[in-house]
VOKE-114265 format. One record per residue: residue in three letters; x, y, z of N, C-alpha, C in turn. Coordinates in Angstrom, 1 decimal, decimal comma. Atoms other than C-alpha are relative to their C-alpha. Example, Ala and Ser with C-alpha at 12.3 -4.5 7.8 and 13.67 -1.06 7.14 Angstrom:
BEGIN
PT  code     n.X     n.Y     n.Z    ca.X    ca.Y    ca.Z     c.X     c.Y     c.Z
PT   Ala     0,9    -1,2     0,0    12,3    -4,5     7,8     0,9     1,2     0,0
PT   Ser    -0,9    -1,1     0,0    13,7    -1,1     7,1    -0,8     1,1     0,8
% end
This chain:
BEGIN
PT  code     n.X     n.Y     n.Z    ca.X    ca.Y    ca.Z     c.X     c.Y     c.Z
PT   Met     1,5     0,0     0,0   -45,5    66,8   178,4    -0,5    -0,9     1,1
PT   His     0,6     0,8    -1,1   -47,5    65,6   181,4    -1,4    -0,5    -0,5
PT   Ile     1,3     0,6     0,2   -50,4    63,2   180,9    -0,6    -0,4     1,3
PT   Ala     0,6     0,3    -1,3   -52,6    63,1   184,0    -0,6    -1,4     0,0
PT   Pro     0,6     1,4    -0,1   -53,9    59,7   185,2    -1,4     0,0    -0,6
PT   Tyr     1,3     0,1     0,5   -57,0    58,6   183,4    -0,3    -1,5    -0,4
PT   Asp     0,3     1,3     0,3   -58,8    55,4   182,5     0,2    -0,2    -1,5
PT   Asn    -0,3     0,1     1,4   -57,2    54,5   179,2    -0,7    -1,2    -0,7
PT   Gln     0,8     1,1     0,5   -59,4    51,4   178,8     0,8    -0,9    -0,9
PT   Asn    -1,0     0,9     0,7   -56,4    49,4   177,6     0,4     0,4    -1,4
PT   Ser    -0,5    -0,6     1,3   -55,7    51,7   174,7     1,3     0,8     0,3
PT   Pro    -1,3    -0,7    -0,2   -52,2    53,2   174,2    -0,1     1,4     0,6
PT   Ile    -0,2    -1,4    -0,5   -51,3    56,2   176,3     0,9     0,8    -0,8
PT   Val    -0,9    -0,6     1,0   -48,4    56,9   174,0     0,0    -1,0    -1,2
PT   Asp     0,2     0,9     1,1   -49,3    55,5   170,6     1,2     0,1    -1,0
PT   Val    -1,0    -0,1     1,0   -47,1    54,9   167,6     0,0     1,4    -0,7
PT   Asp    -0,2    -1,4     0,7   -45,7    58,1   165,9    -0,5     1,1     0,9
PT   Asp     0,4    -1,1    -0,9   -46,5    60,2   169,0     0,7     1,3    -0,4
PT   Ala    -0,6    -1,3     0,4   -45,9    63,9   168,3     1,2     0,4     0,9
PT   Thr    -1,1    -0,4    -0,9   -43,7    64,3   171,4     1,1    -1,0     0,0
PT   Val    -1,0     1,0    -0,2   -41,9    61,0   171,7    -0,2    -1,1    -1,1
PT   Pro     0,3     1,0     1,0   -42,2    59,2   168,3     0,8    -1,3     0,1
PT   Leu    -0,7     1,2    -0,2   -39,6    56,6   169,3    -0,5    -0,9     1,1
PT   Asn     0,6     0,7    -1,1   -41,7    55,4   172,2    -1,4    -0,5    -0,2
PT   Tyr     1,3     0,5    -0,1   -44,8    53,4   172,8    -0,3    -0,4     1,4
PT   Phe     0,4     0,4    -1,4   -46,7    52,9   176,1    -1,4    -0,3     0,2
PT   Asn     1,3     0,3    -0,3   -49,8    51,2   177,2    -0,1    -0,6     1,4
PT   Ile     0,3     0,6    -1,3   -51,3    50,2   180,5    -1,3    -0,9    -0,2
PT   Val     1,1     0,9     0,2   -53,5    47,1   180,4    -0,5    -0,6     1,3
PT   Lys     0,5     0,5    -1,3   -55,8    46,1   183,3    -1,0    -1,1    -0,3
PT   Leu     0,8     1,2     0,2   -57,3    42,6   183,4    -0,5    -0,6     1,3
PT   Glu     0,6     0,9    -1,1   -59,5    40,5   185,7     0,4    -1,4    -0,3
PT   Pro    -0,4     1,4     0,1   -58,7    36,8   186,3    -0,8    -0,6    -1,2
PT   Gly     0,6     0,6     1,1   -59,3    34,9   183,1    -0,1     0,8    -1,3
PT   Gln     0,2    -0,9     1,1   -59,5    37,9   180,8     1,3    -0,1    -0,9
PT   Ala    -1,2     0,0     0,9   -57,2    38,0   177,7     0,1     1,4    -0,7
PT   Phe    -0,2    -1,2     0,8   -55,7    40,9   175,8     1,0    -0,4    -1,1
PT   His    -0,8     0,3     1,2   -54,2    40,6   172,3     0,5     1,4    -0,6
PT   Tyr    -0,5    -1,2     0,6   -52,0    43,2   170,6     1,2    -0,4    -1,0
PT   His    -1,3     0,0     0,8   -49,3    43,7   167,9     0,2     1,5    -0,4
PT   Val    -0,4    -1,4     0,3   -47,5    47,0   167,2     1,0     0,0    -1,2
PT   Pro    -0,9    -0,1     1,2   -46,1    47,3   163,6     1,1     1,1     0,2
PT   Arg    -1,2    -0,9     0,0   -42,6    49,0   163,5     0,5     0,3     1,4
PT   Tyr    -0,5    -0,2    -1,4   -42,2    48,8   167,3     0,2    -1,3     0,7
PT   Glu    -0,2     1,1    -0,9   -40,6    46,2   169,5    -0,5     0,4     1,3
PT   Thr     0,7    -0,4    -1,3   -42,3    46,0   172,9     0,5    -1,0     1,1
PT   Cys    -0,3     0,8    -1,2   -41,9    44,6   176,4    -1,2     0,0     0,9
PT   Ile     1,1     0,1    -1,0   -44,6    43,3   178,7     0,5    -0,2     1,4
PT   Val    -0,4     0,0    -1,4   -44,1    44,0   182,4    -1,2     0,2     0,9
PT   Pro     1,1    -0,2    -1,0   -46,8    43,3   185,0     0,5     0,9     1,1
PT   Ala    -0,2    -0,8    -1,1   -46,9    46,1   187,4    -0,5    -0,7     1,3
PT   Thr     0,6     0,9    -1,1   -49,1    43,9   189,7    -0,6    -1,2    -0,7
PT   Gly     0,7     1,2     0,5   -50,6    40,5   189,3     0,9    -1,0    -0,8
PT   Thr    -0,6     1,1     0,7   -49,7    37,4   187,3    -0,7    -0,3    -1,3
PT   Val     0,6     0,3     1,4   -50,2    36,7   183,5     0,8    -1,1    -0,6
PT   Asp    -0,6     0,9     1,0   -49,5    34,0   181,0     0,2     0,8    -1,3
PT   Val    -0,3    -0,7     1,2   -47,9    35,4   177,8     0,3    -1,0    -1,1
PT   Glu    -0,4     0,8     1,2   -47,7    33,9   174,3     0,3     1,0    -1,1
PT   Val    -0,5    -0,9     1,1   -45,8    35,5   171,5     0,4    -0,9    -1,2
PT   Glu    -0,3     0,8     1,2   -45,9    33,7   168,1     0,6    -1,4     0,3
PT   Gly    -0,4     1,3    -0,4   -45,6    30,3   169,7     0,9    -0,1     1,2
PT   Phe    -0,8     0,0    -1,2   -43,2    31,3   172,5    -1,0     0,3     1,2
PT   Arg     0,9    -0,1    -1,2   -44,8    31,0   176,0     0,9     0,4     1,2
PT   Ala    -0,6    -0,3    -1,3   -43,9    32,5   179,4    -1,2     0,0     1,0
PT   Asp     1,1     0,2    -1,0   -46,3    31,3   182,1     0,3     0,6     1,3
PT   Asn    -0,1    -0,5    -1,4   -46,9    32,9   185,5     1,0     1,1     0,1
PT   Leu    -0,9    -1,1     0,0   -45,1    36,1   184,6    -0,5     1,1     1,0
PT   Gly     0,3    -1,0    -1,0   -45,0    38,7   187,4    -0,2    -0,6     1,4
PT   Gly     0,2     0,5    -1,3   -46,5    37,9   190,7     0,0     1,0     1,1
PT   Arg     0,0    -1,0    -1,1   -46,3    41,2   192,6    -1,5     0,2     0,5
PT   Gly     1,3    -0,1    -0,7   -49,2    41,9   195,0    -0,6     1,4    -0,2
PT   Ala     0,8    -1,3    -0,1   -50,6    45,3   196,0     0,5     1,1    -0,8
PT   Asp    -0,5    -1,1     0,7   -48,2    47,6   194,3     1,4    -0,4    -0,5
PT   Val    -1,3     0,3     0,6   -44,8    47,9   192,5     1,1    -0,2     1,0
PT   Trp    -0,9     0,3    -1,0   -43,0    47,7   195,8    -0,1    -1,4     0,6
PT   Asp     0,3     1,4    -0,5   -44,4    44,2   196,5     0,6    -1,1    -0,9
PT   Gly    -0,7     1,0     0,8   -41,8    42,0   194,8     0,8     0,6    -1,1
PT   Glu    -0,9    -0,3     1,1   -39,5    42,0   191,8    -0,8     0,0    -1,4
PT   Pro     0,7     0,0     1,3   -40,5    42,8   188,2     0,5    -1,2    -0,9
PT   Glu    -0,4     0,9     1,0   -40,4    40,4   185,3    -0,6     0,5    -1,4
PT   Gly     0,5    -0,5     1,3   -40,9    40,9   181,5     0,2    -1,0    -1,1
PT   Val    -0,1     0,8     1,2   -41,3    39,4   178,1     0,3     1,0    -1,1
PT   Tyr    -0,3    -0,8     1,2   -39,7    40,9   175,0    -0,8    -0,5    -1,2
PT   Val     0,8     0,3     1,2   -42,0    41,0   172,0     0,6     0,6    -1,2
PT   Pro    -0,6    -0,6     1,2   -40,4    41,4   168,6    -0,9     0,9    -0,8
PT   Thr     0,7    -1,0     0,8   -41,4    44,1   166,2    -1,1    -0,6    -0,8
PT   Gly     1,2     0,4     0,7   -44,9    43,6   164,9    -0,5    -1,4     0,4
PT   Ala     0,5     1,3    -0,4   -45,3    40,2   166,6    -1,3     0,1     0,7
PT   Lys     1,3     0,1    -0,7   -48,7    39,1   167,9     0,2    -0,5     1,4
PT   Ala    -0,2     0,4    -1,4   -48,8    38,9   171,7    -1,4    -0,2     0,6
PT   Thr     1,2     0,2    -0,8   -51,5    37,5   174,0     0,4    -0,1     1,4
PT   Met    -0,1     0,1    -1,4   -51,8    38,0   177,7    -1,3    -0,5     0,6
PT   Ile     1,1     0,5    -0,7   -54,1    36,0   179,9     0,2     0,1     1,5
PT   Ala    -0,2    -0,3    -1,4   -54,6    37,1   183,4    -0,3    -1,2     0,9
PT   Lys     0,2     1,0    -1,0   -54,1    34,6   186,2    -0,7     0,5     1,3
PT   Thr     0,6    -0,8    -1,1   -55,1    37,2   188,8    -0,4     1,3    -0,5
PT   Ala     0,2    -1,4     0,4   -56,3    40,7   188,7     1,4     0,7    -0,2
PT   Cys    -1,4    -0,5     0,2   -53,4    42,6   187,2    -0,1     1,3    -0,8
PT   Glu    -0,3    -1,2     0,7   -52,1    45,8   185,8     1,3    -0,2    -0,7
PT   Ile    -1,1     0,4     0,8   -49,6    45,4   183,0     0,5     1,2    -0,9
PT   Phe    -0,6    -1,0     0,8   -47,2    47,9   181,4     0,5    -0,6    -1,3
PT   Val    -0,5     0,4     1,3   -46,4    47,6   177,7     0,9     1,1    -0,5
PT   Ala    -0,9    -1,0     0,4   -43,3    49,5   176,7     0,5    -0,3    -1,4
PT   Gly    -0,4     0,2     1,3   -42,1    50,0   173,2     1,0     1,0    -0,6
PT   Ala    -0,9    -0,9     0,7   -39,5    51,5   170,9     0,0    -0,3    -1,5
PT   Arg     0,0     0,2     1,5   -39,4    52,0   167,1     1,2    -0,8    -0,4
PT   Phe    -1,1     0,8     0,4   -37,3    49,3   165,5    -0,5    -0,8    -1,2
PT   Asp     0,5     0,6     1,2   -37,6    47,8   162,0     0,3    -1,5    -0,1
PT   Asp    -0,4     1,4     0,2   -35,9    44,4   162,3    -0,8    -0,8     1,0
PT   Thr     0,7     1,0    -0,9   -37,5    41,3   163,9     1,0    -0,9     0,6
PT   Leu    -0,8     0,8    -0,7   -35,7    39,5   166,6    -0,8    -1,2     0,7
PT   Asp     0,7     1,2    -0,6   -36,7    36,5   168,9    -0,5     0,4     1,3
PT   Pro     0,6    -0,3    -1,3   -39,0    36,7   171,9     0,8    -0,7     1,1
PT   Phe    -0,6     0,6    -1,2   -37,7    35,9   175,4    -0,6     0,6     1,2
PT   Ala     0,5    -0,4    -1,3   -38,6    36,2   179,0     1,2     0,5     0,9
PT   Val    -0,9    -0,5    -1,0   -36,7    38,1   181,8    -0,6    -0,3     1,3
PT   Arg     0,5     0,4    -1,3   -37,3    36,5   185,2     0,7     0,8     1,1
PT   Ser    -0,5    -0,9    -1,1   -36,7    38,2   188,6     1,5    -0,3     0,3
PT   Asp    -1,4     0,3    -0,3   -33,3    36,4   189,0     0,9     0,4    -1,1
PT   Glu    -0,9    -0,4     1,1   -32,1    37,8   185,7     0,0     1,5    -0,2
PT   Leu     0,0    -1,4     0,1   -32,6    41,5   186,4     1,4     0,5     0,2
PT   Asp    -1,2    -0,7    -0,3   -29,7    43,9   186,4    -0,3     1,1     1,0
PT   Leu     0,3    -0,9    -1,1   -29,7    45,8   189,7     1,1     1,0     0,2
PT   Val    -1,0    -1,0    -0,3   -28,0    49,1   190,5    -0,5     0,9     1,1
PT   Gln     0,4    -0,9    -1,0   -28,1    51,2   193,6     1,1     1,0     0,1
PT   Tyr    -1,1    -1,0     0,0   -26,3    54,5   193,8    -0,6     1,3     0,8
PT   Gly     0,4    -1,3    -0,8   -26,4    58,0   195,5     0,2    -0,2     1,4
PT   Ser    -0,1     0,0    -1,5   -26,6    58,7   199,2    -1,1     0,9     0,6
PT   Asp     0,9    -0,8    -0,8   -28,9    60,1   201,8     0,5     1,5     0,1
PT   Asp    -0,6    -1,3    -0,2   -26,5    63,0   202,3    -0,1     0,9    -1,3
PT   Thr     0,1    -0,7     1,3   -26,6    64,0   198,6    -1,4     0,1    -0,5
PT   Lys     1,4     0,0     0,3   -30,4    63,5   198,5    -0,3    -0,6    -1,4
PT   Thr     0,1     0,6     1,4   -29,9    61,3   195,4     0,0    -1,6     0,1
PT   His     0,0     1,5    -0,3   -30,3    57,7   196,9    -1,1    -0,7    -0,8
PT   Arg     1,1     0,7     0,8   -32,1    55,4   194,4     0,5    -1,3    -0,4
PT   Lys    -0,2     1,3     0,5   -32,3    51,9   193,1    -0,6    -0,2    -1,4
PT   Ile     0,5     0,3     1,4   -32,7    50,8   189,4     0,0    -1,5    -0,2
PT   Lys     0,1     1,4     0,4   -34,0    47,5   188,3    -0,2    -0,1    -1,6
PT   His     0,1     0,0     1,5   -33,2    47,0   184,6    -0,6    -1,3    -0,4
PT   Ile     0,7     1,2     0,5   -35,6    44,6   182,9     0,6    -0,3    -1,4
PT   Leu    -0,8     0,2     1,2   -34,2    45,1   179,4     1,1     1,0     0,1
PT   Gly    -1,1    -0,8    -0,2   -30,8    46,4   180,2     1,3    -0,6    -0,6
PT   Gln    -1,3     0,4     0,5   -27,1    45,6   179,7     0,0    -1,5    -0,3
PT   Lys    -0,1     1,5     0,2   -27,6    41,8   180,1    -0,7    -0,4    -1,3
PT   Gln     0,8     0,4     1,2   -30,1    41,7   177,1     0,5     0,8    -1,2
PT   His    -0,3    -1,0     1,0   -28,1    44,1   174,9     0,1    -0,7    -1,4
PT   Gly    -0,1     0,6     1,3   -27,5    41,6   172,0    -1,3    -0,6    -0,5
PT   Lys     1,3     0,7     0,4   -31,1    40,4   172,0    -1,1     1,0    -0,3
PT   Val     1,0    -1,1     0,1   -32,9    43,8   171,7     0,5     1,0    -1,0
PT   Gly    -0,4    -1,0     1,0   -32,9    46,5   169,0     0,3     1,3     0,6
PT   Arg    -0,2    -1,4    -0,5   -33,4    50,0   170,5    -0,6     0,3     1,3
PT   Leu     0,8    -0,2    -1,2   -35,5    49,5   173,6     0,8    -0,3     1,3
PT   Leu    -0,4     0,1    -1,3   -34,4    50,0   177,2    -1,2     0,1     1,0
PT   Val     1,2    -0,1    -0,9   -36,9    49,3   180,0     0,6    -0,3     1,5
PT   Ser    -0,5     0,0    -1,3   -36,2    49,9   183,7    -1,1     0,5     1,0
PT   Glu     0,8    -0,5    -1,1   -37,9    50,5   187,1     1,0     0,8     0,9
PT   Leu    -0,8    -0,8    -0,8   -36,5    53,3   189,2    -0,7     0,4     1,3
PT   Tyr     0,6    -0,2    -1,4   -37,1    53,7   193,0     0,9     1,0     0,7
PT   Thr    -0,8    -0,7    -1,0   -36,1    56,4   195,4     0,2    -0,9     1,2
PT   Val    -0,3     0,8    -1,3   -34,5    54,9   198,5    -0,1     1,0     1,1
PT   Gly     0,3    -1,0    -1,1   -35,9    56,5   201,6    -1,2     0,8    -0,5
PT   Ala     1,2    -0,8     0,3   -38,6    59,1   201,7     0,4     1,4    -0,3
PT   Gly    -0,4    -1,3     0,4   -38,0    62,2   199,7     1,3     0,0    -0,8
PT   Gly    -1,3     0,0     0,7   -35,1    63,2   197,4    -0,1     0,2    -1,5
PT   Trp    -0,1    -0,3     1,4   -34,0    63,7   193,8     0,4    -1,2    -0,8
PT   Ser    -0,3     1,1     1,0   -33,7    61,4   190,8     0,4     0,7    -1,3
PT   Gly    -0,4    -0,6     1,3   -32,1    62,0   187,4     0,9     1,1     0,1
PT   Phe    -0,9    -1,1    -0,3   -29,5    64,2   188,9     1,4    -0,5     0,1
PT   Pro     0,0    -1,3     0,6   -27,0    65,6   187,9    -0,9     0,0    -1,3
PT   Ser     0,9    -0,1     1,2   -29,4    66,9   185,2     0,7    -0,3    -1,3
PT   His    -0,6     0,5     1,3   -28,8    65,4   181,8    -1,0     0,0    -1,1
PT   Lys     0,9     0,1     1,1   -30,3    65,2   178,4     0,5    -1,0    -1,0
PT   His    -0,4     1,0     1,1   -30,2    62,8   175,4    -1,0     0,2    -1,2
PT   Asp     1,0    -0,4     1,0   -32,1    64,6   172,6     0,6     0,2    -1,4
PT   Thr    -0,7    -0,2     1,3   -29,4    64,8   169,8     1,0    -1,1    -0,2
PT   Asp    -1,1     1,0     0,4   -27,4    62,2   168,0     1,2     0,8    -0,4
PT   Arg    -1,3    -0,6     0,2   -23,9    63,5   168,2     1,1    -0,7     0,7
PT   Leu    -1,0     0,8    -0,6   -21,6    60,7   169,1     1,4     0,5    -0,1
PT   Pro     0,1     0,9    -1,2   -19,5    60,2   171,1    -0,6     0,8     1,3
PT   Asp     0,4    -0,8    -1,1   -21,0    63,0   173,3    -1,5    -0,3     0,5
PT   Glu     1,5     0,1    -0,3   -24,8    62,2   173,2    -0,7    -0,8    -1,0
PT   Thr     0,8     0,7     1,0   -27,4    60,0   171,6    -1,5     0,6     0,2
PT   Arg     1,5    -0,3     0,0   -31,1    60,7   170,7    -0,7    -1,2     0,6
PT   His     0,9     1,0    -0,6   -33,3    58,7   173,0    -1,2     0,7     0,5
PT   Asp     1,2    -0,5    -0,6   -36,9    59,6   173,6    -0,3    -0,8     1,2
PT   Glu     0,2     0,6    -1,3   -38,1    58,8   177,1    -1,4     0,2     0,5
PT   Thr     1,3    -0,1    -0,6   -41,4    58,1   178,8     0,0    -0,7     1,4
PT   Tyr     0,1     0,4    -1,4   -42,1    57,7   182,5    -1,5    -0,3     0,4
PT   Asn     1,3     0,1    -0,7   -45,1    56,4   184,5     0,3    -0,1     1,5
PT   Phe    -0,3    -0,1    -1,4   -45,0    57,4   188,2    -0,9    -0,7     0,9
PT   Arg     0,8     0,5    -1,1   -46,2    55,7   191,4     0,6     0,5     1,3
PT   Phe    -0,4    -0,5    -1,3   -46,0    56,9   195,0    -0,5    -0,9     1,1
PT   Arg     0,4     0,7    -1,2   -46,1    55,2   198,4     0,2     0,9     1,2
PT   Pro     1,5     0,3     0,3   -48,4    56,1   200,1    -0,4     0,7    -1,3
PT   Asn     0,3    -0,5     1,3   -50,2    56,8   196,9    -0,6     1,4    -0,1
PT   His     0,4    -1,4     0,1   -51,4    60,2   197,9     1,2     0,9     0,0
PT   Gly    -1,2    -0,8     0,2   -47,8    61,4   197,6     0,1     0,5    -1,4
PT   Ser    -0,2    -0,6     1,3   -46,6    63,4   194,7     1,4     0,5    -0,2
PT   Gly    -1,4    -0,5     0,2   -43,5    64,9   193,1     0,0     1,0    -1,1
PT   Leu    -0,2    -1,1     0,9   -42,1    67,3   190,6     0,9    -0,5    -1,1
PT   Gln    -0,9     0,3     1,1   -40,7    66,7   187,1     0,4     1,3    -0,6
PT   Met    -0,6    -1,2     0,6   -38,4    69,5   185,9     0,3    -0,3    -1,5
PT   Leu    -0,4     0,1     1,4   -37,7    70,1   182,2     0,6     1,4    -0,4
PT   Gln    -0,8    -1,2     0,3   -35,0    72,7   181,4     0,5    -0,1    -1,4
PT   Arg    -0,3     0,1     1,4   -34,6    73,3   177,7     1,5     0,4    -0,3
PT   Glu    -1,4    -0,5     0,2   -31,3    75,2   177,9     0,7     0,3     1,3
PT   Asp    -0,8    -0,3    -1,2   -28,6    75,5   180,5     0,0     1,5     0,3
PT   Gly     0,0    -1,4    -0,4   -28,8    78,7   182,4    -1,3     0,8    -0,2
PT   Lys     1,3    -0,7     0,2   -32,4    79,5   181,4    -1,1    -0,7     0,7
PT   Pro     1,1     0,6    -0,7   -35,6    78,9   183,3    -0,7    -1,0    -0,9
PT   Gly     0,7     1,0     0,8   -37,5    75,8   182,3    -1,4    -0,2     0,5
PT   Asp     1,3     0,3    -0,4   -40,8    74,1   183,0     0,0    -1,0     1,2
PT   Ala     0,1     1,0    -1,0   -42,1    72,0   185,9    -1,4    -0,6     0,0
PT   Tyr     1,3     0,7     0,1   -44,9    69,4   186,1    -0,3    -0,7     1,4
PT   His     0,3     0,7    -1,2   -46,7    68,2   189,2    -0,5    -1,4    -0,3
PT   Val     0,3     1,4     0,3   -46,7    64,4   189,0    -0,6    -0,7     1,2
PT   Val     0,7     0,7    -1,1   -49,1    62,2   191,0     0,0    -1,5    -0,4
PT   Asp     0,0     1,4     0,2   -49,7    58,5   191,3    -0,8    -0,3    -1,3
PT   Gly     0,6     0,3     1,3   -50,3    57,3   187,7     0,3     1,0    -1,1
PT   Ser    -0,4    -1,0     1,0   -48,9    60,4   185,9     1,0    -0,7    -1,0
PT   Thr    -1,0     0,4     1,0   -47,1    59,8   182,6     0,7     1,3    -0,5
PT   Ile    -0,8    -1,1     0,5   -44,3    62,1   181,4     0,7    -0,4    -1,3
PT   Cys    -0,6     0,3     1,3   -43,1    62,2   177,8     1,1     1,1    -0,2
PT   Leu    -1,1    -0,9     0,1   -39,6    63,7   177,4     0,6     0,0    -1,4
PT   Asp    -0,6    -0,1     1,3   -38,5    64,9   174,0     1,4     0,6     0,0
PT   Arg    -1,3    -0,6    -0,1   -35,6    67,2   174,8     0,1     0,8     1,2
PT   Gly    -0,3    -0,9    -1,2   -33,9    69,1   177,6     0,4    -0,9     1,2
PT   Tyr    -0,5     0,6    -1,3   -32,5    68,4   181,1    -1,2    -0,3     0,9
PT   His     1,3     0,4    -0,6   -35,0    66,5   183,2     0,2    -0,7     1,4
PT   Pro     0,0     0,6    -1,3   -34,4    65,8   186,9    -1,4     0,0     0,6
PT   Cys     1,3     0,0    -0,7   -37,3    64,9   189,2     0,1    -0,2     1,5
PT   Ala    -0,1     0,1    -1,4   -38,1    64,9   192,9    -1,3    -0,4     0,6
PT   Val     1,2     0,5    -0,7   -40,5    63,4   195,4    -0,1     0,8     1,3
PT   Leu     0,2    -0,8    -1,2   -42,0    65,2   198,4     0,6    -0,8     1,2
PT   Pro    -0,4     0,6    -1,3   -40,5    64,5   201,9    -1,1    -0,9     0,6
PT   Gly     1,0     0,9    -0,6   -42,2    61,5   203,6    -0,6    -1,0    -0,9
PT   Tyr     0,6     0,9     0,9   -43,0    59,6   200,4     1,1    -0,6    -0,9
PT   Glu    -0,8     0,8     0,9   -41,4    57,0   198,2    -0,5     0,2    -1,5
PT   Met     0,4    -0,2     1,4   -41,4    57,4   194,4     0,6    -1,1    -0,9
PT   Tyr    -0,4     1,0     1,0   -41,2    54,9   191,6    -0,4     0,5    -1,4
PT   Tyr     0,5    -0,3     1,3   -41,2    55,4   187,9     0,5    -1,0    -1,0
PT   Phe    -0,2     1,0     1,1   -41,4    52,9   185,0     0,6     0,8    -1,1
PT   Thr    -0,8    -0,8     0,9   -38,9    54,1   182,4     0,1    -0,7    -1,4
PT   Ile    -0,1     0,5     1,4   -39,0    53,5   178,6     1,0     1,0    -0,7
PT   Leu    -0,9    -0,7     0,9   -36,1    54,6   176,4     0,1    -0,6    -1,3
PT   Gly    -0,1     0,5     1,4   -36,1    54,3   172,6     1,1     0,8    -0,7
PT   Gly    -1,1    -0,7     0,7   -32,9    55,1   170,7    -0,3     0,2    -1,5
PT   Leu     0,2    -0,3     1,5   -32,9    56,7   167,2     1,0    -0,9    -0,8
PT   Ser    -1,0     0,7     0,9   -29,6    55,1   165,9     0,7    -1,1     0,7
PT   Gln    -0,7     1,1    -0,8   -28,4    52,8   168,7    -0,8    -0,2     1,3
PT   Arg     0,7     0,3    -1,3   -29,6    51,1   171,9     0,7     0,7     1,2
PT   Ser    -0,8    -0,6    -1,1   -26,8    52,3   174,2    -0,3     1,5     0,1
PT   Leu     0,3    -1,4    -0,3   -27,7    55,6   175,9     1,3     0,7     0,4
PT   Val    -1,1    -0,9    -0,4   -25,1    58,4   176,0    -0,6     1,3     0,5
PT   Gln     0,6    -1,2    -0,6   -26,2    61,1   178,4     1,0     1,1    -0,1
PT   Phe    -0,8    -1,2     0,0   -25,0    64,6   178,1    -0,4     0,8     1,3
PT   Phe     0,3    -0,6    -1,3   -24,8    66,1   181,6     0,1     1,5    -0,1
PT   Gln     0,2    -1,4     0,1   -25,8    69,7   182,1     1,3     0,7     0,6
PT   Pro    -1,3    -0,5    -0,4   -22,5    71,7   182,3     0,0     0,7     1,3
PT   Thr     0,1    -0,6    -1,3   -23,7    73,7   185,3     0,2    -1,0     1,2
PT   His     0,0     0,9    -1,1   -24,0    70,6   187,4     0,8    -1,3    -0,2
PT   Ala    -0,7     1,2     0,4   -21,8    68,0   185,7     1,1    -0,4     1,0
PT   Tyr    -1,1     0,3    -1,0   -19,0    68,3   188,4    -0,5    -1,0     1,1
PT   Gln     0,5     0,9    -1,0   -21,4    66,4   190,7     0,0    -1,5    -0,3
PT   Ile    -0,3     1,4     0,3   -20,7    63,2   188,8     1,1    -0,5     0,9
PT   Glu    -1,1     0,4    -0,8   -17,6    63,1   190,9    -0,3     0,0     1,5
PT   Thr     0,3    -0,1    -1,4   -19,4    63,7   194,2    -1,2    -0,9     0,5
PT   Ile     1,1     0,9    -0,4   -22,4    61,4   194,1     0,4    -1,5    -0,1
PT   Pro    -0,5     1,4     0,0   -21,5    57,8   195,1    -0,7    -0,9    -1,0
PT   Gly     0,5     1,1     0,8   -21,9    55,1   192,5    -0,6     0,5    -1,3
PT   Ile     0,7    -0,4     1,2   -23,2    57,3   189,7     0,6    -0,4    -1,3
PT   Lys    -0,7     0,5     1,2   -20,6    56,2   187,2    -0,4    -1,4    -0,4
PT   Asp     0,5     1,4     0,3   -21,8    52,6   187,6    -1,4     0,1    -0,6
PT   Met     1,3    -0,2     0,6   -25,3    53,8   186,9     0,0     0,3    -1,4
PT   Ile    -0,1    -0,4     1,4   -24,3    55,5   183,7     0,4    -1,1    -0,9
PT   Ala    -0,5     1,1     0,8   -22,5    52,4   182,5    -1,0    -1,0    -0,3
PT   Lys     0,9     1,1     0,1   -25,5    50,2   182,9    -1,1     0,3    -1,1
PT   Phe     1,0    -0,4     1,0   -27,7    52,1   180,3     0,6    -0,3    -1,4
PT   Lys    -0,6     0,4     1,2   -26,4    50,0   177,4    -1,0    -0,9    -0,8
% end
């Protein structure tokens, strides 16, 4: 499902118990300097990630000051985040004008809040210009935080260079059938540089049968419930997408690669390292 950009007025874009991705939660909060935003989401753990700007965050007595710091866009510096336990009350106070992503996954237990600073990210780069799959991943809640988080994975994905494919070889993760696959709902928010660029999100429900395609623009949100889902950016533009994964029965993601294209796992440089990091 494609949700076109709109002014959500700090209300969830993907709310709890969403019909398409019930395991996910997503909000975009925009604040001016000095403004505060308070929230808590029962039954969902969340992560606060400034897309741009700097905020102070307080979660049930835990503080993380000067979180973020990126300037004009998501290419202008490294991400940072704060993990907010299930149902905990969180407050954000803007130090500068800012846009803040709030990612969430359904999880019943309550853990402890913590911050992820820019020097604690898990970075992966894989693919190649020759295979049109060159990209960089910045895991905010990734493998390094595995024992501290319930079901939520949060990452930023960037195409390297202008144009090319991401999420390829095509894969899905819509059915719990270990050890071959896990059920993880997934939500993206796209950005482009320059911002009048755009891309394509494919969604193929069954191998060998035609699927759907969505034209994604700067600010588009995509909710993925099932099917194989590669995406591409137009030549001459860079693409970013904020990624939320929420697992049904476990946090570690097990992707099932589309049989038609799975052999390219052996031909795309570094892709096995990428797969291993979604834990």
